[in-house]
Kinemage of the C-alpha trace (Angstrom):
@kinemage 1
@onewidth
@group {chain A} dominant
@subgroup {mainchain}
@vectorlist {calphas} color= white
{ca met a 1} P 140.340 52.581 86.568
{ca trp a 2} L 143.725 54.784 86.153
{ca pro a 3} L 141.289 57.638 87.456
{ca gln a 4} L 141.689 55.930 90.937
{ca ile a 5} L 145.054 55.343 90.668
{ca val a 6} L 145.840 58.976 89.546
{ca asn a 7} L 144.406 60.012 92.658
{ca ala a 8} L 145.705 57.727 95.145
{ca ala a 9} L 149.373 58.851 93.472
{ca val a 10} L 147.906 62.417 94.265
{ca gly a 11} L 147.003 61.291 97.735
{ca ile a 12} L 149.819 60.486 98.243
{ca trp a 13} L 152.111 63.022 96.935
{ca leu a 14} L 149.966 65.400 99.325
{ca met a 15} L 151.328 63.149 102.341
{ca ala a 16} L 154.924 63.724 100.881
{ca ala a 17} L 154.415 67.199 99.826
{ca pro a 18} L 154.884 69.310 102.840
{ca ala a 19} L 158.453 67.439 103.183
{ca val a 20} L 159.806 67.996 99.354
{ca leu a 21} L 158.430 71.355 99.613
{ca gly a 22} L 159.397 72.552 102.149
{ca tyr a 23} L 156.309 74.086 104.114
{ca gly a 24} L 154.639 73.891 106.716
{ca asp a 25} L 151.204 74.698 109.070
{ca pro a 26} L 148.568 75.378 108.171
{ca ala a 27} L 149.391 73.831 104.730
{ca gln a 28} L 150.800 70.600 106.223
{ca thr a 29} L 148.228 69.643 108.663
{ca ser a 30} L 145.748 70.343 105.567
{ca asp a 31} L 147.504 68.085 102.686
{ca arg a 32} L 148.350 65.295 105.530
{ca ile a 33} L 144.887 65.259 106.399
{ca ala a 34} L 143.456 65.372 102.306
{ca gly a 35} L 146.396 63.338 101.291
{ca pro a 36} L 145.394 60.246 102.983
{ca leu a 37} L 141.152 60.529 102.541
{ca ala a 38} L 142.245 61.193 98.675
{ca ala a 39} L 144.209 58.121 98.896
{ca ala a 40} L 141.923 55.894 100.744
{ca phe a 41} L 138.771 56.652 98.627
{ca ala a 42} L 140.619 56.154 95.352
{ca ile a 43} L 141.896 52.798 95.823
{ca ile a 44} L 138.520 52.278 97.450
{ca ala a 45} L 136.639 53.070 94.453
{ca ala a 46} L 139.554 51.316 92.082
{ca ser a 47} L 137.344 48.007 91.970
{ca glu a 48} L 133.713 48.259 90.003
{ca ile a 49} L 131.229 47.852 92.711
{ca thr a 50} L 132.805 50.770 94.725
{ca arg a 51} L 133.151 52.775 92.098
{ca pro a 52} L 130.573 55.762 93.327
{ca val a 53} L 132.912 56.288 96.359
{ca arg a 54} L 135.672 58.130 93.912
{ca trp a 55} L 132.740 60.816 94.325
{ca val a 56} L 133.575 61.445 98.086
{ca asn a 57} L 137.119 63.027 96.197
{ca leu a 58} L 135.606 66.238 94.608
{ca pro a 59} L 134.846 67.794 98.127
{ca ile a 60} L 138.408 66.973 99.197
{ca gly a 61} L 139.369 68.656 95.929
{ca leu a 62} L 137.261 71.757 96.572
{ca trp a 63} L 138.805 71.595 99.508
{ca leu a 64} L 142.164 72.000 98.395
{ca leu a 65} L 140.987 74.703 95.933
{ca ile a 66} L 139.885 77.189 98.528
{ca ala a 67} L 142.068 76.409 101.278
{ca pro a 68} L 144.968 78.510 100.220
{ca trp a 69} L 142.546 81.224 101.064
{ca val a 70} L 140.967 80.022 103.930
{ca leu a 71} L 143.930 79.423 106.013
{ca gly a 72} L 146.609 81.637 104.488
{ca phe a 73} L 149.364 78.897 102.584
{ca pro a 74} L 152.938 80.040 101.094
{ca thr a 75} L 152.917 79.881 97.432
{ca ala a 76} L 154.242 76.462 96.929
{ca ala a 77} L 151.671 74.733 99.184
{ca thr a 78} L 149.157 77.345 96.823
{ca val a 79} L 150.691 76.256 93.683
{ca asn a 80} L 150.573 72.599 94.720
{ca ser a 81} L 147.236 72.819 96.805
{ca ile a 82} L 145.155 74.123 93.388
{ca ile a 83} L 146.884 71.420 91.321
{ca ala a 84} L 146.183 69.167 93.375
{ca gly a 85} L 142.403 70.119 94.183
{ca val a 86} L 142.045 70.348 90.088
{ca ile a 87} L 143.489 66.731 89.161
{ca leu a 88} L 141.126 65.698 92.332
{ca ile a 89} L 137.819 67.044 90.749
{ca phe a 90} L 139.020 65.589 87.188
{ca cys a 91} L 139.307 62.310 88.197
{ca ala a 92} L 136.737 62.159 90.595
{ca arg a 93} L 134.229 62.994 87.571
{ca leu a 94} L 135.430 60.388 85.698
{ca gly a 95} L 135.748 56.373 86.156
{ca gly a 96} L 132.822 55.214 84.927
{ca gly a 97} L 129.827 53.735 86.734
{ca val a 98} L 129.228 50.271 87.589
{ca thr a 99} L 128.683 47.976 84.290
{ca gly a 100} L 127.927 45.011 86.200
{ca gln a 101} L 125.183 43.315 88.176
{ca phe a 102} L 126.701 41.999 91.566
{ca gly a 103} L 124.648 40.073 94.211
{ca gly a 104} L 121.479 41.234 94.199
{ca gly a 105} L 120.744 41.946 97.860
{ca trp a 106} L 118.719 40.007 100.209
{ca ala a 107} L 116.115 39.426 97.471
{ca ala a 108} L 118.852 36.990 95.769
{ca leu a 109} L 118.253 34.606 98.462
{ca trp a 110} L 114.766 33.776 97.375
{ca lys a 111} L 115.385 34.046 93.805
{ca ser a 112} L 114.159 30.758 92.540
{ca gln a 113} L 116.947 29.526 89.516
């Protein structure tokens, strides 16, 4: 579960980074879109049953890696985006799978016990 906590913290940081580091558009817009998405998907993936949702942070992290060159970020925003992207990708690959049996879908309603 710690990778999801780290990714949620990275998402929250991305929302605050433009104000803290003092950079504007287009880096600000990119971070303020990627940040809430990364945090939301990390929080959703914290539960074991929804753990596969963590993979959504992989393309968000990839975007953060390429965005500085696609959009032309200033230096502080570039460094921030690369570090955040690497952390998101690393933590999305961790986190384990689902180990328990949950529910069973519609078939579970008709099983004889």
